[in-house]
Each structure stands twice: as structure tokens, then as C-alpha cells.
C-alpha positions as CSV (number, residue, x, y, z in Angstrom):
1,X,-13.0,-7.0,-13.6
2,X,-12.4,-5.7,-10.1
3,X,-12.9,-1.9,-10.8
4,X,-11.7,-0.6,-7.5
5,X,-8.1,-1.0,-8.6
6,X,-8.9,-0.5,-12.3
7,X,-6.8,-3.7,-13.0
8,X,-7.9,-6.7,-14.9
9,X,-9.1,-9.4,-12.6
10,X,-6.1,-11.5,-13.2
11,X,-3.6,-8.8,-12.3
12,X,-5.6,-8.2,-9.1
13,X,-5.0,-11.8,-8.3
14,X,-1.3,-11.3,-8.9
15,X,-1.4,-8.4,-6.5
16,X,-3.0,-10.5,-3.9
17,X,-0.4,-13.2,-4.4
18,X,2.5,-10.7,-4.1
19,X,1.2,-9.4,-0.7
20,X,1.1,-12.9,0.7
21,X,4.8,-12.8,1.7
22,X,7.2,-9.9,2.7
23,X,10.1,-10.5,0.6
24,X,12.3,-7.7,2.2
25,X,14.8,-6.5,1.1
26,X,13.5,-7.7,-2.2
27,X,10.1,-6.3,-3.6
28,X,6.9,-8.4,-3.2
29,X,6.1,-9.9,-6.5
30,X,3.2,-12.0,-7.6
31,X,2.4,-13.9,-10.8
32,X,-0.5,-15.8,-12.3
33,X,-0.6,-17.9,-15.5
34,X,-3.9,-18.3,-17.4
35,X,-4.8,-20.3,-20.4
36,X,-6.5,-19.2,-23.6
37,X,-9.8,-19.3,-21.9
38,X,-8.6,-17.1,-19.1
39,X,-8.6,-20.1,-16.6
40,X,-6.0,-19.9,-13.9
41,X,-3.3,-22.7,-14.4
42,X,-1.1,-21.7,-11.5
43,X,0.1,-18.8,-9.3
44,X,3.3,-17.9,-7.5
45,X,4.9,-15.3,-5.4
46,X,8.5,-14.4,-4.3
47,X,9.5,-15.4,-0.8
48,X,12.7,-13.4,-0.4
49,X,16.3,-13.3,-1.3
50,X,17.8,-16.6,-2.4
51,X,14.4,-18.2,-3.2
52,X,12.6,-18.6,-6.4
53,X,11.1,-15.5,-8.0
54,X,7.5,-15.5,-8.8
55,X,8.0,-16.3,-12.5
56,X,10.4,-19.2,-11.6
57,X,7.7,-20.6,-9.4
58,X,5.3,-20.5,-12.4
59,X,7.8,-22.2,-14.6
60,X,8.5,-25.0,-12.0
61,X,4.8,-25.6,-11.2
62,X,3.2,-26.1,-14.6
63,X,3.8,-26.4,-18.3
64,X,3.5,-23.1,-20.2
65,X,1.7,-23.3,-23.5
66,X,2.1,-20.8,-26.3
67,X,-1.5,-19.4,-26.0
68,X,-1.1,-18.9,-22.2
69,X,-0.7,-15.4,-20.6
70,X,1.5,-14.6,-17.7
71,X,0.5,-11.8,-15.4
72,X,3.4,-10.5,-13.2
73,X,3.4,-7.4,-11.0
74,X,6.9,-6.3,-11.9
75,X,9.0,-6.5,-14.9
76,X,10.9,-9.8,-14.8
77,X,14.6,-9.4,-13.7
78,X,17.2,-9.1,-16.3
79,X,20.3,-10.0,-14.3
80,X,21.5,-13.1,-12.6
81,X,22.7,-13.2,-9.0
82,X,21.3,-15.5,-6.2
83,X,18.6,-16.3,-8.7
84,X,18.6,-16.7,-12.5
85,X,17.4,-14.1,-14.8
86,X,13.6,-14.4,-15.1
87,X,13.7,-13.0,-18.6
88,X,16.2,-15.7,-19.8
89,X,14.2,-18.4,-18.0
90,X,10.9,-17.3,-19.6
91,X,12.5,-17.4,-23.0
92,X,13.2,-21.1,-22.6
93,X,9.5,-21.7,-22.3
94,X,6.7,-21.5,-24.9
95,X,5.4,-18.3,-23.4
96,X,4.2,-15.7,-26.1
97,X,2.0,-13.4,-24.0
98,X,3.1,-11.4,-20.8
99,X,1.3,-8.6,-19.0
100,X,3.8,-6.6,-16.7
101,X,2.9,-4.3,-13.8
102,X,5.5,-1.4,-13.9
103,X,9.0,-1.2,-15.4
104,X,11.5,-2.3,-12.7
105,X,13.5,0.9,-11.7
106,X,16.4,-1.4,-10.5
107,X,19.2,-0.2,-12.8
108,X,20.2,-3.8,-13.5
109,X,16.8,-4.3,-15.2
110,X,15.0,-0.9,-15.9
111,X,13.3,-2.0,-19.2
112,X,16.0,-4.3,-20.5
113,X,13.9,-7.4,-19.9
114,X,10.8,-5.8,-21.6
115,X,13.0,-5.1,-24.6
116,X,14.5,-8.5,-24.7
117,X,11.1,-10.2,-24.5
118,X,9.8,-8.0,-27.2
119,X,12.8,-8.6,-29.4
120,X,12.4,-12.4,-29.0
121,X,8.7,-12.0,-30.4
122,X,6.6,-12.0,-27.2
123,X,3.6,-9.9,-26.8
124,X,4.3,-7.6,-23.9
125,X,1.7,-5.3,-22.3
126,X,2.2,-2.9,-19.2
127,X,-0.2,-2.0,-16.7
128,X,1.2,1.1,-14.8
129,X,1.3,1.6,-11.0
130,X,0.9,-2.1,-10.0
131,X,4.3,-2.5,-8.4
132,X,4.1,1.1,-7.1
133,X,0.9,0.1,-5.2
134,X,2.4,-3.1,-3.8
135,X,5.8,-1.8,-3.0
136,X,5.3,1.9,-2.4
137,X,8.8,2.5,-1.2
138,X,10.6,0.5,-4.0
139,X,11.5,3.5,-6.2
140,X,12.9,5.5,-3.3
141,X,15.0,2.4,-2.3
142,X,16.4,2.3,-5.8
143,X,17.3,5.9,-5.6
144,X,19.2,5.2,-2.5
145,X,17.9,8.1,-0.7
146,X,16.8,6.2,2.5
147,X,13.6,8.2,2.7
148,X,10.3,6.9,4.0
149,X,7.3,6.8,1.7
150,X,4.3,8.5,3.4
151,X,0.8,7.6,2.2
152,X,-2.2,9.6,3.5
153,X,-5.7,8.4,3.6
154,X,-9.0,9.9,4.6
155,X,-12.6,9.3,4.2
156,X,-15.3,12.1,3.9
157,X,-19.0,12.6,3.3
158,X,-20.4,14.3,0.2
159,X,-20.7,17.4,2.4
160,X,-17.1,17.1,3.6
161,X,-17.8,15.6,7.1
162,X,-15.0,13.3,8.3
163,X,-17.0,12.1,11.4
164,X,-20.5,11.0,11.9
165,X,-21.8,12.4,15.3
166,X,-25.3,11.2,14.8
167,X,-26.6,8.2,16.7
168,X,-26.3,5.4,14.3
169,X,-25.4,1.8,14.1
170,X,-23.2,2.6,11.0
171,X,-19.6,3.1,12.1
172,X,-18.1,3.9,8.6
173,X,-18.5,6.9,6.3
174,X,-17.7,4.9,3.2
175,X,-18.9,1.6,1.7
176,X,-17.6,-1.9,1.7
177,X,-15.7,-1.5,-1.5
178,X,-13.8,1.5,-0.1
179,X,-13.1,-0.5,3.2
180,X,-11.8,-3.4,1.3
181,X,-9.4,-1.2,-0.6
182,X,-8.3,0.3,2.6
183,X,-7.4,-3.0,3.9
184,X,-5.6,-3.9,0.8
185,X,-3.7,-0.6,1.1
186,X,-2.6,-1.3,4.7
187,X,-1.2,-4.6,3.4
188,X,1.3,-2.8,1.3
189,X,3.0,-0.8,4.0
190,X,5.3,-1.5,7.1
191,X,3.1,0.6,9.5
192,X,0.1,2.7,10.1
193,X,-0.2,5.8,12.2
194,X,-3.3,7.6,13.6
195,X,-3.8,10.6,15.9
196,X,-5.1,10.4,19.5
197,X,-8.5,11.7,18.6
198,X,-9.0,8.9,16.1
199,X,-8.0,6.3,18.7
200,X,-10.4,7.7,21.5
201,X,-13.3,8.3,19.2
202,X,-13.1,5.3,16.9
203,X,-11.2,2.7,18.9
204,X,-9.8,1.2,15.7
205,X,-8.0,-2.2,15.5
206,X,-5.6,-0.9,12.7
207,X,-5.1,-4.4,11.4
208,X,-5.4,-5.9,7.9
209,X,-8.9,-7.5,7.4
210,X,-8.9,-9.2,4.0
211,X,-10.2,-12.6,3.3
212,X,-7.2,-13.5,1.1
213,X,-4.5,-12.0,3.5
214,X,-5.3,-13.2,6.9
215,X,-1.7,-13.2,8.2
216,X,-0.5,-9.6,7.4
217,X,1.1,-7.9,10.4
218,X,2.1,-4.2,10.3
219,X,3.4,-1.8,13.1
220,X,0.8,0.4,14.6
221,X,1.6,4.0,15.9
222,X,-0.5,6.6,17.7
223,X,0.8,10.2,17.5
224,X,-0.2,11.4,20.9
225,X,2.0,14.4,21.6
226,X,2.2,16.3,24.9
227,X,1.2,14.9,28.3
228,X,-2.3,14.0,28.6
229,X,-3.7,11.8,31.5
230,X,-6.3,10.4,29.0
231,X,-3.5,8.2,27.6
232,X,-3.7,6.0,30.7
233,X,-7.3,5.4,30.1
234,X,-6.7,3.8,26.7
235,X,-3.2,2.5,26.7
236,X,-3.7,-0.8,28.4
237,X,-6.4,-1.6,25.9
238,X,-4.1,-0.9,23.0
239,X,-0.9,-2.8,24.0
240,X,-0.3,-3.7,20.4
241,X,0.2,0.0,19.4
242,X,3.3,2.3,20.1
243,X,2.2,5.7,21.5
244,X,4.5,8.5,20.3
245,X,4.7,11.1,22.9
246,X,6.7,14.1,24.2
247,X,6.9,12.8,27.8
248,X,8.4,9.8,29.7
249,X,6.5,6.8,31.0
250,X,7.1,3.5,32.5
251,X,4.7,1.9,30.1
252,X,6.7,-0.1,27.5
253,X,4.6,1.0,24.6
254,X,5.2,4.8,25.2
255,X,8.0,6.3,23.1
256,X,9.2,9.8,24.0
257,X,10.6,11.6,21.0
258,X,11.1,14.7,23.2
259,X,9.6,17.2,20.7
260,X,6.8,16.8,18.4
261,X,8.5,17.7,15.1
262,X,8.3,15.8,11.8
263,X,12.1,15.3,11.9
264,X,12.1,13.8,15.3
265,X,9.2,11.4,14.2
266,X,11.0,10.4,11.1
267,X,14.2,9.7,12.8
268,X,12.4,7.5,15.2
269,X,10.5,5.6,12.5
270,X,13.9,5.1,10.5
271,X,15.4,3.6,13.6
272,X,12.5,1.1,13.6
273,X,13.2,0.2,10.1
274,X,10.0,1.6,8.7
275,X,10.2,2.4,5.1
276,X,6.5,3.0,4.2
277,X,3.9,4.6,6.5
278,X,0.2,4.8,5.9
279,X,-1.4,7.8,7.8
280,X,-5.1,7.5,8.6
281,X,-7.0,9.9,10.9
282,X,-8.5,13.3,11.0
283,X,-7.4,16.9,10.6
284,X,-4.7,17.1,13.2
285,X,-2.6,14.2,12.1
286,X,-2.8,15.1,8.4
287,X,-2.0,18.7,8.9
288,X,1.1,17.6,10.9
289,X,2.3,15.8,7.8
290,X,1.1,18.4,5.4
291,X,3.2,21.2,7.2
292,X,6.3,19.3,6.2
293,X,5.0,18.4,2.6
294,X,5.6,14.8,3.5
295,X,3.1,12.9,1.4
296,X,4.2,10.9,-1.5
297,X,0.6,9.5,-2.1
298,X,-2.8,10.4,-0.8
299,X,-6.1,8.5,-1.1
300,X,-9.2,10.5,-0.6
301,X,-12.4,8.4,-0.4
302,X,-15.7,10.3,-0.8
303,X,-19.2,9.0,-0.1
304,X,-22.2,10.2,-2.0
305,X,-24.1,10.6,1.2
306,X,-24.4,13.7,3.4
307,X,-23.8,13.6,7.2
308,X,-25.9,16.1,9.2
309,X,-23.6,16.4,12.3
310,X,-19.9,15.8,12.2
311,X,-16.5,17.3,12.0
312,X,-15.7,19.2,8.8
313,X,-12.6,18.3,6.8
314,X,-10.1,21.2,7.3
315,X,-9.8,23.1,3.9
316,X,-6.0,23.1,4.4
317,X,-6.0,19.4,3.5
318,X,-8.0,20.0,0.3
319,X,-5.8,22.9,-0.6
320,X,-2.7,20.8,-0.2
321,X,-4.0,18.1,-2.4
322,X,-4.9,20.6,-5.2
323,X,-1.9,22.8,-5.0
324,X,1.0,20.5,-4.0
325,X,0.1,17.1,-5.3
326,X,-1.4,15.9,-8.7
327,X,-4.5,13.9,-9.2
328,X,-3.3,10.6,-10.6
329,X,-6.4,8.6,-10.8
330,X,-10.1,8.7,-10.0
331,X,-12.0,5.5,-9.4
332,X,-15.7,4.8,-8.9
333,X,-16.5,2.5,-6.0
334,X,-20.3,2.2,-6.5
335,X,-21.7,5.1,-4.5
336,X,-18.2,6.2,-3.3
337,X,-15.4,7.7,-5.3
338,X,-11.6,7.5,-4.8
339,X,-9.2,10.2,-5.7
340,X,-5.5,9.1,-5.7
341,X,-2.8,11.9,-5.6
342,X,1.0,11.8,-5.9
């Protein structure tokens, strides 16, 4: 059991499998088949429109026995278009046990496959919020509202410090379990954004560092704002990041959005085909998004340790989480805790 997601270990492996390939415009989906002794028989993931769905990969790659269990991160599709109905194909096998992560909100499926499988005598279990984690914008897309899904993330000490200004070899406030989940979270989004102070103080890579996901690439943005000559001290070292500013420059990775408003930023991100954005950073950048009540999800990591000298978390952020969002889940990560809001 990998407790940091509160999923059974096999579903966690299906999550990793799903994240191995960006199936856009289709959702990322992973599947794992285990035998009666919970030993893995095969794994599969979807590789995009017109290719086998994860369940079909399982069917093609191994024999399914009646005492096997299939873990799949999203309800099998009900309809047939460029691919066959996964529900129908599964019913042609000996499968009797299936664990599903989230009902598919696509109106062509939306619970129909689960009902069909149950009516055929299969044991169907559901683990909520698996697909919502893997494909954070999926439900917005199915609503056809074209909006970006915004996810906030912050780490703090037990005494509410978000930086550690003491001389120490330890760069991070939180532990390795929290860091591992952070990198998994990065793998679910199109892009990540930080503020200029985080860039200057922490010099972050902003990449996905997870042993099972070595090739995940996401867009990287720095919300810089008004003219500041400090940008030219750092920009050449961060050529892989786009600096969002309110001034023109000959540097190719500086983007002038003219006025630092949420609307202007969102219009720019939509023009770049960003559908999900992870916001990491400190008080300034989170307050920018909070002013527009933008967050769909927020991950607050807290260490049990106190920090003597450092920047305090602005109480506006805690007030926003308490008053505007709902606490969905609390997870223990050894000597850290994670609160997930939506």
C-alpha cells in the first residue's frame, strides 16, 4: 500500500502507467491485471486517439482468468468509435473482478459501462478521484466550458513558515514522500508556474523527477510582472522557462501580456493550449490567483518541524482555503501531512 495517494498499490501502478503517455485529446488511462495472488500479469496504457485503449492492451497481451482482477484508472468506455467498446470487449473475456477509478463523465459512457458490467455479473468496485488526479481538466473538458484547471501547491512548516532562511544543507521544508507526490502531481498537468521570488531564491528546475516517469515534459512559466533589471541576471540560465511580463524584450522567452491581470494571463495560457496549470510558489503568486478565486484544487503540505527564521505563510491563503474551498482529503506522509482542497 502506498499511503501517500491512499490508493491500493495496484491502482497506484495503474496511475503510473497512465502517466507514461499523453493521450491528448483523449484522457490518459492506465490498467493493471493481477492474478488471485495479486501478482502482476500485465500492464497497459492508452497512447492516443485511434490506438488501443488500456483495457484492449490488457486483453491483447495476456489471457484473463476468472480469478484475475483488472485495475483501470477510468470507467471502460461504453461506446464504439475509432476503438471498440471496452465494456463489450471485457465481457468477451473471463474477467469477473474489476476496480475502476472514477465514473467517466463523457456522456457517451457516464456510468453505463459500470451498469453493464454489473448486470453481466462482474464484481465492480470504484476508487474515487483517480482519474480526477491523472486528468485534472477532464471534467471541465466534458462540460465544454474551455476553462483551464488551476491547481495550487504550497509547502509549510509546523509554525507556518514557507521559506527556511537559516544556514542549512536542507533545501526542502517537506520530506521525500511529499516531494515524490509533488513530482507525480507535476506529471498530471500541462504546465507549471512560479513567481519571480521563488525563481531567484530557490533556482528550481521545475521538471518531473520520478523514477518511473523519466520522459515527462511540461511547460514552465515564471510570473515576473513589471520591469525589473534582475530578470537579465537570471533569464539566460533559465532558457527553458517562459517569463510572463508587462514589458517588451528582445529575449525570445519573455512574453509581454501588457497588464498583469488574471484575464490577460489566462488568455495567453489558452493561446498556448494549456488546459491544466500547477501553481507552485510563495505568497505573491498564490494571492494573485486567489484574488480571482481561480483554484480548482489546492495541495497544502505541512511538515511537523518548526523553522526558526523564514517567511510566514500569508493568512489570506489559509482563509481562502477555509472559506472558499472544501477539504476533500487529509493524508499522512510520515512526519508530513497533506490537505487536499477543491
